[in-house]
GUTOR-483285 format. One record per residue (C-alpha): residue in three letters; residue number from 0; x, y, z. Coordinates in nm, 2 decimals. Last residue first. Example, Ala and Ser with C-alpha at 12.3 -4.5 7.8 and 13.67 -1.06 7.14 Angstrom:
<r res="Ser" n="1" u="1.37" v="-0.11" w="0.71"/>
<r res="Ala" n="0" u="1.23" v="-0.45" w="0.78"/>
This chain:
<r res="Leu" n="132" u="5.11" v="-1.16" w="-0.10"/>
<r res="Arg" n="131" u="4.87" v="-1.13" w="0.18"/>
<r res="Ser" n="130" u="5.02" v="-0.80" w="0.30"/>
<r res="Asp" n="129" u="5.00" v="-0.64" w="-0.03"/>
<r res="Phe" n="128" u="4.62" v="-0.67" w="-0.04"/>
<r res="Ala" n="127" u="4.58" v="-0.51" w="0.32"/>
<r res="Lys" n="126" u="4.83" v="-0.24" w="0.23"/>
<r res="Arg" n="125" u="4.63" v="-0.18" w="-0.09"/>
<r res="Ser" n="124" u="4.29" v="-0.17" w="0.07"/>
<r res="Ala" n="123" u="4.44" v="0.07" w="0.34"/>
<r res="Glu" n="122" u="4.57" v="0.30" w="0.07"/>
<r res="Ile" n="121" u="4.24" v="0.31" w="-0.10"/>
<r res="Arg" n="120" u="4.05" v="0.36" w="0.21"/>
<r res="Glu" n="119" u="4.27" v="0.65" w="0.29"/>
<r res="Tyr" n="118" u="4.25" v="0.80" w="-0.07"/>
<r res="His" n="117" u="3.87" v="0.78" w="-0.08"/>
<r res="Ala" n="116" u="3.76" v="1.15" w="-0.08"/>
<r res="Glu" n="115" u="4.06" v="1.26" w="-0.23"/>
<r res="Ala" n="114" u="4.03" v="1.02" w="-0.53"/>
<r res="Trp" n="113" u="3.67" v="1.10" w="-0.57"/>
<r res="Val" n="112" u="3.76" v="1.47" w="-0.60"/>
<r res="Trp" n="111" u="4.04" v="1.41" w="-0.84"/>
<r res="Val" n="110" u="3.80" v="1.19" w="-1.06"/>
<r res="Gly" n="109" u="3.52" v="1.46" w="-1.03"/>
<r res="Cys" n="108" u="3.78" v="1.69" w="-1.20"/>
<r res="Phe" n="107" u="3.72" v="1.49" w="-1.49"/>
<r res="Ala" n="106" u="3.41" v="1.69" w="-1.63"/>
<r res="Ala" n="105" u="3.57" v="2.02" w="-1.53"/>
<r res="Gly" n="104" u="3.87" v="1.92" w="-1.74"/>
<r res="Leu" n="103" u="3.68" v="1.83" w="-2.05"/>
<r res="Ser" n="102" u="3.48" v="2.17" w="-2.01"/>
<r res="Val" n="101" u="3.82" v="2.36" w="-2.04"/>
<r res="Gly" n="100" u="3.92" v="2.16" w="-2.33"/>
<r res="Met" n="99" u="3.56" v="2.21" w="-2.51"/>
<r res="Asp" n="98" u="3.60" v="2.60" w="-2.41"/>
<r res="Thr" n="97" u="3.93" v="2.57" w="-2.60"/>
<r res="Leu" n="96" u="4.24" v="2.56" w="-2.38"/>
<r res="Arg" n="95" u="4.55" v="2.78" w="-2.47"/>
<r res="Tyr" n="94" u="4.88" v="2.72" w="-2.64"/>
<r res="Glu" n="93" u="5.14" v="2.95" w="-2.74"/>
<r res="Val" n="92" u="5.40" v="2.96" w="-3.03"/>
<r res="Arg" n="91" u="5.65" v="3.24" w="-3.07"/>
<r res="Pro" n="90" u="5.87" v="3.24" w="-3.38"/>
<r res="Pro" n="89" u="6.20" v="3.39" w="-3.34"/>
<r res="Val" n="88" u="6.16" v="3.62" w="-3.49"/>
<r res="Val" n="87" u="5.80" v="3.73" w="-3.48"/>
<r res="Pro" n="86" u="5.47" v="3.62" w="-3.66"/>
<r res="His" n="85" u="5.30" v="3.49" w="-3.36"/>
<r res="Val" n="84" u="5.18" v="3.11" w="-3.40"/>
<r res="Thr" n="83" u="4.86" v="3.04" w="-3.21"/>
<r res="Arg" n="82" u="4.79" v="2.67" w="-3.12"/>
<r res="Val" n="81" u="4.43" v="2.61" w="-2.99"/>
<r res="Val" n="80" u="4.35" v="2.34" w="-2.75"/>
<r res="Leu" n="79" u="4.08" v="2.08" w="-2.70"/>
<r res="Gly" n="78" u="3.97" v="2.06" w="-3.06"/>
<r res="Asp" n="77" u="4.05" v="1.70" w="-3.11"/>
<r res="Arg" n="76" u="4.31" v="1.80" w="-3.37"/>
<r res="Glu" n="75" u="4.45" v="2.04" w="-3.11"/>
<r res="Met" n="74" u="4.46" v="1.76" w="-2.83"/>
<r res="Gln" n="73" u="4.64" v="1.53" w="-3.08"/>
<r res="Arg" n="72" u="4.90" v="1.80" w="-3.17"/>
<r res="Leu" n="71" u="4.94" v="1.89" w="-2.80"/>
<r res="Thr" n="70" u="5.00" v="1.54" w="-2.71"/>
<r res="Gln" n="69" u="5.26" v="1.47" w="-2.99"/>
<r res="Thr" n="68" u="5.46" v="1.77" w="-2.91"/>
<r res="Leu" n="67" u="5.46" v="1.72" w="-2.53"/>
<r res="Met" n="66" u="5.56" v="1.37" w="-2.60"/>
<r res="Lys" n="65" u="5.86" v="1.48" w="-2.84"/>
<r res="Gln" n="64" u="5.95" v="1.75" w="-2.59"/>
<r res="Ser" n="63" u="5.98" v="1.49" w="-2.31"/>
<r res="Ile" n="62" u="5.75" v="1.51" w="-2.01"/>
<r res="Gly" n="61" u="5.90" v="1.45" w="-1.68"/>
<r res="Glu" n="60" u="5.75" v="1.73" w="-1.50"/>
<r res="Ile" n="59" u="5.51" v="1.94" w="-1.66"/>
<r res="Gln" n="58" u="5.54" v="2.30" w="-1.57"/>
<r res="Glu" n="57" u="5.87" v="2.34" w="-1.77"/>
<r res="Ala" n="56" u="5.71" v="2.20" w="-2.08"/>
<r res="Leu" n="55" u="5.44" v="2.45" w="-2.06"/>
<r res="Arg" n="54" u="5.69" v="2.74" w="-2.05"/>
<r res="Thr" n="53" u="5.87" v="2.59" w="-2.34"/>
<r res="Phe" n="52" u="5.56" v="2.56" w="-2.55"/>
<r res="Arg" n="51" u="5.44" v="2.91" w="-2.46"/>
<r res="Leu" n="50" u="5.15" v="2.94" w="-2.24"/>
<r res="Glu" n="49" u="4.78" v="3.06" w="-2.24"/>
<r res="Gly" n="48" u="4.61" v="3.03" w="-1.91"/>
<r res="His" n="47" u="4.82" v="2.94" w="-1.60"/>
<r res="Glu" n="46" u="4.60" v="2.70" w="-1.39"/>
<r res="Ile" n="45" u="4.35" v="2.58" w="-1.65"/>
<r res="Leu" n="44" u="4.65" v="2.55" w="-1.89"/>
<r res="Val" n="43" u="4.84" v="2.34" w="-1.62"/>
<r res="Glu" n="42" u="4.55" v="2.13" w="-1.56"/>
<r res="Ile" n="41" u="4.49" v="2.06" w="-1.93"/>
<r res="Ile" n="40" u="4.85" v="1.97" w="-1.97"/>
<r res="Leu" n="39" u="4.84" v="1.72" w="-1.69"/>
<r res="Met" n="38" u="4.52" v="1.56" w="-1.82"/>
<r res="Thr" n="37" u="4.65" v="1.51" w="-2.16"/>
<r res="Trp" n="36" u="5.01" v="1.38" w="-2.02"/>
<r res="Lys" n="35" u="4.84" v="1.14" w="-1.79"/>
<r res="Asp" n="34" u="4.66" v="0.95" w="-2.09"/>
<r res="Ala" n="33" u="4.33" v="0.82" w="-1.94"/>
<r res="Val" n="32" u="4.19" v="1.15" w="-2.09"/>
<r res="Arg" n="31" u="4.28" v="1.05" w="-2.45"/>
<r res="Gly" n="30" u="4.17" v="0.70" w="-2.40"/>
<r res="Ile" n="29" u="3.83" v="0.83" w="-2.25"/>
<r res="Val" n="28" u="3.79" v="1.05" w="-2.53"/>
<r res="Gln" n="27" u="3.83" v="0.76" w="-2.78"/>
<r res="Thr" n="26" u="3.62" v="0.52" w="-2.62"/>
<r res="Val" n="25" u="3.35" v="0.80" w="-2.58"/>
<r res="Leu" n="24" u="3.40" v="0.89" w="-2.97"/>
<r res="Ala" n="23" u="3.35" v="0.53" w="-3.04"/>
<r res="Glu" n="22" u="3.02" v="0.49" w="-2.85"/>
<r res="Val" n="21" u="2.90" v="0.82" w="-3.03"/>
<r res="Glu" n="20" u="2.97" v="0.65" w="-3.35"/>
<r res="Pro" n="19" u="2.77" v="0.33" w="-3.25"/>
<r res="Ala" n="18" u="2.46" v="0.56" w="-3.16"/>
<r res="Val" n="17" u="2.36" v="0.52" w="-2.82"/>
<r res="Glu" n="16" u="2.06" v="0.35" w="-2.67"/>
<r res="Pro" n="15" u="1.99" v="0.47" w="-2.31"/>
<r res="Tyr" n="14" u="2.15" v="0.30" w="-2.01"/>
<r res="Val" n="13" u="1.93" v="0.14" w="-1.74"/>
<r res="His" n="12" u="2.10" v="0.14" w="-1.42"/>
<r res="Ser" n="11" u="2.05" v="-0.16" w="-1.21"/>
<r res="Thr" n="10" u="2.35" v="-0.16" w="-1.01"/>
<r res="Glu" n="9" u="2.25" v="0.00" w="-0.68"/>
<r res="Ile" n="8" u="2.51" v="-0.09" w="-0.42"/>
<r res="Ala" n="7" u="2.39" v="-0.24" w="-0.09"/>
<r res="Pro" n="6" u="2.58" v="-0.14" w="0.20"/>
<r res="Ser" n="5" u="2.86" v="-0.37" w="0.33"/>
<r res="Ser" n="4" u="2.79" v="-0.58" w="0.63"/>
<r res="Ser" n="3" u="2.70" v="-0.86" w="0.41"/>
<r res="Gln" n="2" u="2.41" v="-1.08" w="0.51"/>
<r res="Thr" n="1" u="2.47" v="-1.45" w="0.55"/>
<r res="Met" n="0" u="2.23" v="-1.70" w="0.38"/>
């Protein structure tokens, strides 16, 4: 038997029993944050605070008005953003993160930290893989 030069990875984690409705919610939340637009909106709102729709659109390169509208509506439905309509002419609509939206951004901040820490290794792996094709 040959011994691997890679360090052993602990894989025997025991996960607690979770109610089916919680599992469903986790799946939905992962789907929401896996959507790049949601995470970019969270990032922009964390950085800039409350923003008007047009200013938000300007900060997110490549997002269409339709996609921004759909994403913001879903985020509002999920309790991640608050939409405020100011009674002026023309109407002024602003969006800001809720505490839950901020905490979701913080929870997934670890992905960026992980990506930065492993960037060179990932790129080397991709190049090695691609060279075999």
